[in-house]
C-alpha positions as CSV (number, residue, x, y, z in Angstrom):
1,M,0.0,0.0,0.0
2,P,1.4,3.5,-0.9
3,A,2.5,5.6,2.1
4,T,-0.1,8.2,1.3
5,A,-2.9,5.6,1.5
6,K,-1.7,4.6,5.0
7,R,-2.4,8.2,6.2
8,L,-6.1,8.0,5.1
9,P,-8.8,7.4,7.7
10,A,-9.6,3.7,8.2
11,R,-12.9,3.8,6.3
12,E,-11.4,5.5,3.3
13,R,-8.4,3.1,3.3
14,I,-10.8,0.1,3.3
15,L,-12.9,1.6,0.6
16,T,-9.9,2.6,-1.6
17,T,-8.4,-0.9,-1.2
18,A,-11.8,-2.6,-2.0
19,E,-12.2,-0.3,-5.0
20,E,-8.8,-1.4,-6.4
21,L,-9.3,-5.1,-5.7
22,F,-13.0,-5.3,-6.8
23,S,-12.2,-3.4,-10.0
24,A,-9.3,-5.8,-10.9
25,H,-10.7,-9.1,-9.6
26,G,-14.5,-8.7,-9.2
27,L,-16.7,-8.9,-6.2
28,R,-16.4,-12.7,-5.8
29,G,-12.7,-12.7,-6.6
30,V,-11.8,-10.8,-3.5
31,G,-12.3,-12.0,0.1
32,V,-12.7,-9.8,3.2
33,D,-9.4,-11.2,4.5
34,R,-7.5,-9.8,1.4
35,I,-9.2,-6.4,1.9
36,I,-8.2,-6.4,5.5
37,A,-4.6,-7.4,4.8
38,D,-4.1,-4.9,1.9
39,S,-5.8,-2.0,3.7
40,G,-3.8,-2.6,6.9
41,V,-6.8,-2.5,9.2
42,A,-8.0,-4.9,11.9
43,K,-11.0,-7.1,11.0
44,S,-13.0,-5.4,13.7
45,T,-12.3,-2.0,12.1
46,L,-13.6,-3.2,8.8
47,Y,-16.8,-4.6,10.3
48,V,-17.4,-1.3,12.3
49,H,-17.4,0.6,9.0
50,F,-18.9,-2.1,6.7
51,P,-20.9,-4.8,8.7
52,S,-20.9,-7.1,5.6
53,K,-19.1,-7.7,2.4
54,D,-22.3,-6.7,0.5
55,E,-22.3,-3.3,2.3
56,L,-18.7,-2.8,1.3
57,A,-19.4,-3.8,-2.3
58,A,-22.4,-1.4,-2.3
59,A,-20.2,1.5,-1.0
60,Y,-17.7,0.7,-3.7
61,L,-20.4,0.8,-6.4
62,R,-21.9,4.0,-5.0
63,R,-18.4,5.6,-5.2
64,T,-18.0,4.3,-8.7
65,D,-21.5,5.6,-9.6
66,D,-20.5,9.1,-8.5
67,A,-17.2,9.0,-10.5
68,W,-18.7,7.5,-13.6
69,R,-21.7,9.8,-13.8
70,G,-19.3,12.7,-13.3
71,K,-17.2,11.5,-16.2
72,L,-20.3,11.2,-18.4
73,R,-21.5,14.7,-17.5
74,A,-18.0,16.2,-18.1
75,A,-17.7,14.5,-21.5
76,A,-21.2,15.7,-22.4
77,L,-20.5,19.3,-21.4
78,A,-17.1,19.3,-23.2
79,A,-19.0,18.5,-26.4
80,G,-20.8,21.9,-26.2
81,S,-23.9,23.5,-25.0
82,S,-26.3,21.8,-27.4
83,P,-28.1,18.8,-25.8
84,R,-27.8,17.0,-29.2
85,D,-24.0,17.4,-29.1
86,Q,-24.0,16.3,-25.4
87,L,-25.8,13.1,-26.2
88,V,-23.1,12.2,-28.6
89,G,-20.3,13.7,-26.6
90,L,-21.0,11.5,-23.5
91,F,-19.4,8.7,-25.5
92,D,-16.1,10.3,-25.1
93,A,-16.2,9.1,-21.5
94,V,-16.5,5.5,-22.9
95,T,-13.5,6.1,-25.1
96,A,-11.5,7.5,-22.2
97,S,-12.4,4.3,-20.2
98,Y,-10.9,2.1,-22.9
99,E,-7.7,4.2,-22.9
100,R,-7.3,3.8,-19.1
101,H,-4.7,1.4,-18.0
102,G,-6.2,-1.6,-16.2
103,F,-9.7,-1.2,-17.7
104,H,-11.8,-4.3,-16.8
105,G,-15.2,-3.4,-18.4
106,C,-18.2,-1.9,-16.7
107,P,-18.0,-2.4,-12.9
108,F,-21.8,-2.4,-12.7
109,I,-22.3,-5.0,-15.3
110,N,-19.5,-7.1,-13.7
111,A,-21.1,-6.7,-10.2
112,A,-24.6,-7.6,-11.6
113,A,-23.2,-10.8,-13.1
114,E,-21.7,-11.7,-9.7
115,S,-24.6,-10.7,-7.5
116,E,-27.9,-12.3,-6.7
117,P,-31.0,-10.3,-7.8
118,G,-32.2,-8.4,-4.7
119,S,-28.8,-8.3,-3.0
120,L,-27.5,-4.9,-2.0
121,P,-24.8,-4.8,-4.8
122,H,-27.4,-5.8,-7.4
123,T,-29.8,-3.2,-6.2
124,V,-27.2,-0.4,-6.3
125,T,-26.3,-1.5,-9.8
126,V,-29.9,-1.3,-11.0
127,E,-30.3,2.1,-9.3
128,H,-27.1,3.3,-11.2
129,K,-28.3,2.1,-14.6
130,R,-31.7,3.8,-14.0
131,A,-30.1,7.1,-12.9
132,V,-27.9,7.2,-16.0
133,R,-30.8,6.4,-18.3
134,A,-32.9,9.1,-16.6
135,W,-30.2,11.7,-17.2
136,V,-29.8,10.7,-20.8
137,R,-33.6,10.8,-21.2
138,D,-33.6,14.4,-19.8
139,L,-30.9,15.3,-22.4
140,G,-33.0,13.7,-25.1
141,E,-36.0,15.7,-24.0
142,A,-33.9,18.9,-24.0
143,A,-32.7,18.0,-27.5
144,G,-36.3,17.7,-28.7
145,A,-36.3,13.9,-29.2
146,A,-39.7,12.6,-30.4
147,D,-39.4,9.8,-27.9
148,P,-36.8,10.6,-25.3
149,D,-37.4,7.3,-23.4
150,Q,-36.6,5.3,-26.5
151,L,-33.6,7.4,-27.3
152,A,-32.3,7.0,-23.8
153,L,-32.7,3.3,-23.9
154,Q,-30.9,3.1,-27.2
155,L,-28.0,5.2,-26.1
156,T,-27.5,3.6,-22.7
157,L,-27.6,0.1,-24.4
158,L,-24.8,1.4,-26.6
159,V,-22.8,2.6,-23.6
160,D,-23.3,-0.7,-21.7
161,G,-22.6,-2.9,-24.7
162,T,-19.4,-1.0,-25.5
163,L,-18.2,-1.2,-21.9
164,A,-19.1,-4.9,-21.7
165,A,-17.2,-5.6,-24.9
166,G,-14.2,-3.8,-23.3
167,R,-14.0,-6.6,-20.8
168,L,-13.2,-9.0,-23.6
169,E,-11.1,-6.8,-25.9
170,Q,-10.1,-3.2,-25.8
171,D,-10.3,-2.4,-29.5
172,P,-10.4,1.4,-29.8
173,A,-12.7,0.9,-32.8
174,M,-15.5,-0.2,-30.5
175,P,-16.2,3.1,-28.7
176,A,-15.7,5.0,-31.9
177,A,-18.3,2.8,-33.6
178,A,-20.7,3.3,-30.6
179,K,-20.3,7.1,-30.8
180,E,-21.1,7.0,-34.5
181,A,-24.2,4.8,-33.9
182,A,-25.2,7.3,-31.1
183,R,-24.8,10.2,-33.6
184,F,-27.0,8.4,-36.0
185,A,-29.7,7.7,-33.4
186,V,-29.6,11.3,-32.2
187,E,-29.9,12.7,-35.7
188,R,-32.8,10.4,-36.4
189,S,-34.6,11.1,-33.2
190,C,-34.0,14.8,-32.6
191,P,-34.9,17.6,-35.0
192,P,-32.0,19.7,-36.3
193,P,-31.6,22.9,-34.4
194,T,-33.2,25.9,-36.1
195,T,-30.8,28.7,-36.9
């Protein structure tokens, strides 16, 4: 563990360690004992902050949700002030994920595959996917989409499919193809801006 990590409060150390391990090895691939050893805390300290592994996994997913939605929003805003441009621009966050060293696909899709429906990690994953889709839907509505719900479904499926494919192979052509498909869907669904 880096020296700077040792200076973090125990809860933050546990969560940072869990984030690194869950991201690299999945929820099932990491036991509580490994998180305790790598974070340098006592077992009792871990359980004070996270009474179960599911609660720790949910905290990791919530932190990941905040970070990922921030990246999506930043990419959308960087594309310009037009909601149409933002709907396409959000795919730049997907491209950036592919370029990140150690990319292991979508942490939410990975967690859902390893969690029982109704479990806390699965529930947090569903909440995340719905929140992203609602945000994309709002952008679609602002862009004048004839059916913003349908457009949001199409675009979030493109995001999820591209991130899932990244788990298998990190071909930079994949996010570029998804962005182009998104551009086509937006152009088909939203009227061109009037000048």
